[in-house]
C-alpha positions in Angstrom: -168.1 14.1 16.8 -167.4 10.4 17.6 -166.0 11.0 20.7 -168.5 13.5 21.7 -171.3 10.9 20.6 -169.6 8.3 23.3 -169.0 10.5 25.8 -172.7 11.3 25.2 -173.6 7.3 25.3 -171.3 6.8 28.8 -172.9 9.9 30.1 -176.6 8.1 29.6 -175.3 4.5 31.1 -174.2 6.1 33.7 -177.6 8.4 34.4 -178.9 5.0 34.1 -177.0 3.2 36.4 -177.5 5.3 38.9 -181.3 5.6 38.3 -181.5 2.2 38.7 -179.4 2.3 41.9 -181.6 4.8 43.6 -184.7 2.3 42.7 -182.9 -0.3 44.9 -185.7 -1.2 47.8 -186.2 -3.9 50.1 -189.2 -5.5 51.9 -189.4 -6.1 54.9 -192.7 -8.0 56.8 -192.7 -7.6 60.6 -194.4 -8.0 63.6 -192.6 -5.3 65.6 -194.4 -1.9 65.3 -192.9 -0.3 62.4 -192.6 2.8 64.5 -190.2 1.0 66.9 -187.8 0.4 63.7 -188.1 3.1 61.6 -185.1 5.2 62.9 -182.8 2.1 61.4 -184.9 1.7 58.5 -184.3 5.7 58.1 -180.6 5.4 58.8 -179.8 2.7 55.9 -182.1 4.5 53.6 -179.7 7.4 53.9 -176.3 5.8 54.1 -177.2 3.6 51.0 -180.0 4.9 49.0 -182.2 2.2 49.1 -185.9 2.4 50.0 -186.9 0.5 53.1 -190.8 -0.7 52.6 -192.5 -2.0 55.7 -195.6 -4.8 55.9 -196.8 -4.9 59.6 -198.3 -7.9 60.7 -199.5 -8.3 64.0 -200.1 -12.3 63.6 -199.9 -14.5 61.2 -196.5 -14.1 59.6 -195.4 -17.7 58.4 -199.3 -18.1 57.0 -198.7 -15.1 55.1 -195.6 -15.7 53.5 -196.4 -19.3 53.0 -199.6 -18.0 51.2 -197.8 -16.2 49.0 -195.5 -18.5 47.5 -193.0 -18.1 45.0 -194.3 -14.3 44.1 -194.1 -13.2 47.9 -192.3 -9.5 48.1 -191.0 -10.3 51.0 -187.3 -10.0 51.8 -186.7 -10.0 55.6 -188.8 -11.7 58.2 -188.5 -9.7 61.5 -189.7 -10.4 64.6 -189.8 -10.7 68.3 -188.9 -13.8 70.3 -186.3 -16.1 69.1 -189.6 -19.0 69.2 -191.2 -16.8 66.4 -188.4 -17.3 64.2 -187.5 -21.0 64.6 -191.3 -21.3 63.6 -190.6 -19.5 60.5 -188.0 -21.9 59.8 -189.8 -25.2 60.6 -192.7 -24.0 58.2 -190.2 -23.1 54.9 -190.3 -20.0 54.5 -186.6 -18.7 55.6 -183.1 -19.6 53.6 -179.6 -19.3 54.9 -178.1 -16.2 55.3 -174.3 -16.2 54.0 -172.9 -13.4 55.8 -169.6 -13.3 57.5 -170.4 -9.9 58.9 -173.2 -11.7 60.8 -171.8 -14.5 61.8 -168.7 -12.1 63.5 -171.3 -10.1 64.8 -173.9 -11.7 66.3 -173.1 -14.2 69.6 -173.6 -17.9 68.9 -176.3 -18.8 71.4 -178.5 -15.8 70.2 -178.5 -17.0 66.1 -179.5 -20.4 64.0 -176.8 -22.6 63.9 -177.8 -23.2 60.4 -177.8 -19.1 59.9 -181.5 -19.1 58.9 -181.8 -16.4 61.4 -179.7 -13.5 63.8 -181.1 -12.0 66.5 -180.6 -8.4 66.2 -181.2 -7.0 69.9 -182.1 -8.6 73.3 -183.6 -7.8 76.1 -183.4 -9.6 80.0 -185.9 -11.4 81.9 -185.1 -9.3 85.0 -186.9 -9.0 88.6 -188.3 -5.5 89.9 -188.4 -4.7 93.4 -189.8 -2.3 95.8 -186.8 0.3 96.0 -186.4 0.1 99.6 -186.5 -3.9 100.0 -183.1 -5.1 101.2 -182.4 -6.8 98.5 -179.2 -7.1 95.6 -179.3 -10.5 94.3 -181.7 -13.5 93.3 -181.9 -16.2 91.1 -184.4 -17.8 89.6 -184.9 -20.6 91.4 -185.0 -18.6 94.7 -188.7 -16.9 93.5 -189.7 -20.3 94.7 -188.7 -19.9 98.1 -191.6 -19.7 100.6 -190.0 -16.4 102.1 -192.0 -14.5 99.3 -195.4 -16.2 99.5 -197.9 -13.0 98.6 -195.2 -11.2 97.5 -194.7 -11.8 93.9 -196.3 -10.1 90.7 -196.5 -11.6 87.1 -198.1 -11.7 83.6 -199.9 -15.0 82.7 -197.6 -18.0 82.1 -198.6 -18.9 78.5 -197.4 -15.2 77.5 -194.3 -15.9 75.4 -191.7 -14.4 77.9 -192.8 -16.6 80.6 -192.8 -19.3 77.8 -189.4 -18.8 77.4 -188.5 -18.3 80.7 -190.0 -21.6 82.0 -188.4 -23.3 79.1 -185.1 -22.1 80.3 -185.8 -23.7 83.6 -186.2 -27.0 82.1 -183.0 -26.7 79.8 -181.3 -25.9 83.5 -183.7 -28.3 85.7 -185.9 -31.0 84.1 -189.1 -31.7 84.0 -189.9 -32.6 87.4 -188.0 -29.8 89.0 -189.6 -27.2 86.8 -193.0 -28.6 87.8 -192.2 -28.4 91.5 -190.5 -24.7 90.8 -193.9 -23.9 89.2 -196.1 -24.8 92.1 -193.9 -22.8 94.3 -193.2 -19.8 92.4 -197.8 -19.9 91.8 -197.8 -20.3 95.6 -195.8 -16.8 96.4 -198.0 -14.8 93.7 -199.5 -11.7 95.3 -202.2 -11.9 93.0 -203.6 -13.8 90.0 -201.0 -14.2 86.6 -201.7 -11.6 84.3 -201.6 -8.0 83.1 -198.3 -6.7 82.0 -195.0 -6.0 82.9 -195.1 -2.7 83.5 -198.1 -3.7 85.6 -195.6 -5.3 88.1 -194.0 -2.1 88.7 -197.0 -0.4 89.2 -198.2 -3.0 91.7 -195.2 -2.9 93.4 -195.8 0.9 94.0 -199.1 0.5 95.0 -198.2 -2.3 97.7 -199.6 -5.1 96.3 -196.2 -7.0 95.5 -192.5 -6.7 96.8 -191.0 -8.7 93.4 -192.5 -8.9 89.6 -191.1 -10.7 87.1 -190.3 -8.5 83.8 -187.9 -7.6 81.0 -185.4 -4.7 81.2 -186.5 -2.6 78.4 -189.4 -1.7 80.0 -187.4 0.1 82.8 -186.2 2.4 80.2 -189.9 3.3 79.0 -191.1 4.0 82.0 -188.2 5.9 83.3 -187.4 7.6 80.1 -190.9 9.4 80.0 -191.8 7.9 77.0 -194.7 5.6 79.0 -196.2 8.9 80.2 -196.3 10.8 83.6 -197.7 7.8 85.5 -195.3 5.6 84.5 -192.4 7.2 85.5 -193.6 7.2 88.7 -193.7 3.4 88.4 -190.3 3.3 87.1 -188.8 4.9 89.9 -190.6 2.8 92.3 -188.6 -0.2 91.7 -185.3 -1.1 91.9 -183.7 -4.3 89.2 -182.3 -7.3 90.2 -180.6 -9.4 87.6 -181.4 -12.7 88.5 -179.3 -15.7 87.5 -179.8 -19.4 86.8 -177.8 -21.3 89.9 -174.7 -22.1 88.1 -175.5 -20.1 84.8 -176.6 -16.6 84.1 -179.5 -14.3 83.3 -182.5 -15.5 80.7 -182.3 -13.4 77.3 -184.4 -13.4 74.4 -183.8 -11.7 71.4 -185.5 -9.2 68.7 -184.4 -10.8 65.1 -184.7 -11.4 61.8 -184.8 -14.3 59.0 -184.1 -14.0 55.1 -187.2 -14.6 53.2 -186.9 -18.0 51.2 -188.3 -16.2 48.0 -186.7 -13.0 48.4 -186.9 -11.1 45.4 -184.4 -8.2 46.5 -181.8 -11.1 48.3 -178.7 -9.0 48.0 -180.3 -5.9 49.5 -181.8 -7.9 52.0 -178.4 -9.1 53.4 -176.9 -5.5 53.3 -179.8 -4.2 55.5 -179.3 -7.4 58.0 -175.6 -6.3 58.0 -176.2 -2.7 58.8 -178.5 -3.9 61.4 -175.3 -5.5 63.4 -173.2 -2.2 62.6 -171.7 0.2 65.6 -174.3 2.9 64.3 -177.4 0.5 64.1 -176.5 -1.2 67.1 -176.5 2.5 69.4 -179.9 3.2 67.5 -181.3 -0.4 68.9 -180.0 0.7 72.8 -181.1 4.0 72.6 -184.6 4.2 70.8 -186.0 0.8 72.7 -183.9 0.3 75.4 -182.7 -3.3 74.4 -179.4 -4.8 74.5 -177.1 -4.8 71.5 -176.3 -8.0 69.9 -172.8 -6.8 69.0 -169.9 -6.1 71.6 -168.0 -3.4 72.3 -171.7 -1.2 71.7 -172.9 0.1 74.9 -176.2 -0.2 76.1 -178.6 2.9 77.1 -177.6 4.7 80.4 -181.0 3.6 82.0 -180.7 -0.1 80.9 -176.8 0.7 82.3 -177.4 1.2 85.2 -178.8 -2.0 86.0 -175.8 -3.9 86.6 -173.9 -6.1 84.5 -175.2 -8.4 82.6 -174.2 -12.4 82.8 -176.0 -13.6 79.5 -177.2 -17.2 80.5 -175.1 -19.7 78.1 -178.3 -22.3 77.1 -178.4 -21.6 73.1 -181.7 -20.2 72.7 -182.3 -23.3 70.3 -182.0 -25.5 73.0 -184.4 -23.3 75.1 -187.1 -23.2 72.1 -187.3 -27.0 72.2 -188.7 -26.7 75.8 -191.6 -24.4 75.2 -194.5 -26.7 74.3 -193.7 -28.8 77.8 -193.0 -25.5 79.7 -196.5 -24.5 78.7 -198.0 -28.1 79.5 -196.2 -27.4 82.9 -197.6 -24.3 83.4 -201.3 -25.7 82.6 -200.9 -28.6 84.7 -200.2 -26.8 88.0 -202.5 -24.3 87.2 -200.2 -21.2 87.0 -202.8 -18.5 85.5 -205.8 -20.0 88.0 
């Protein structure tokens, strides 16, 4: 009888432990549309049994977490653009992540030196060109060459995508040369800076411009048909050139995540972050979002791999981010969006 009682107790303890494990969860605050990352979260839950709850915040991520204070349920803060991740750190809503897995998977220039945030995928700032245009290479510096006068399309100079590019130019060349370059680039615009990146491909097809500055992943979205039949035509009307800085590489930016300062489910949060740099998750990033995987050895989607071999610029994102304010001021000074 005693033996049976002990066995029964052991079974009950095991059942409770299993129940507790199945109740594990992690809360993600994200400025990315949940649909973009849902395949990754579903895969994590299937593998671990840990439930992932998402809260979508278009704006005010840091302010929301700060206002919740120590009672905040947020475990992971996920966003696009390294500048947004740095803002989270500066506002004191993150904590260092102790993970050898993350450090080994994410290149140094794509993560915070103090391990406050890590890039999970990245995109390149590339040049779209008219399909029949005789061009196979270009530098960012070359975009200001007068031979392109009236032939370039680009979105607002104050958009984060371009602020990051201009900040990278500052890191390479300094303020005086950057102002001169921005003036030359503005003089080469075929239309007022504005719209979105995909509009550049549309306007190339329409004969408005010969070149457009845009992000790499939009090529996948257009050519795959995910953006609709019209965008397939836009994607087919262009070829992509991977520009570089003189003596450097192609400018990239990231989607990434940080561990919330008061994360109530810290262990599960770190487990999820480590999963997001696993081979399986990195393949999903590549296939679902047409972004480049941060982990070496994981292939980009064929639509993105076909763009050519990407050499990432070696300027650390943290160095580039320090120039954001000055880059924005220089764009304003030259009247880039006017």
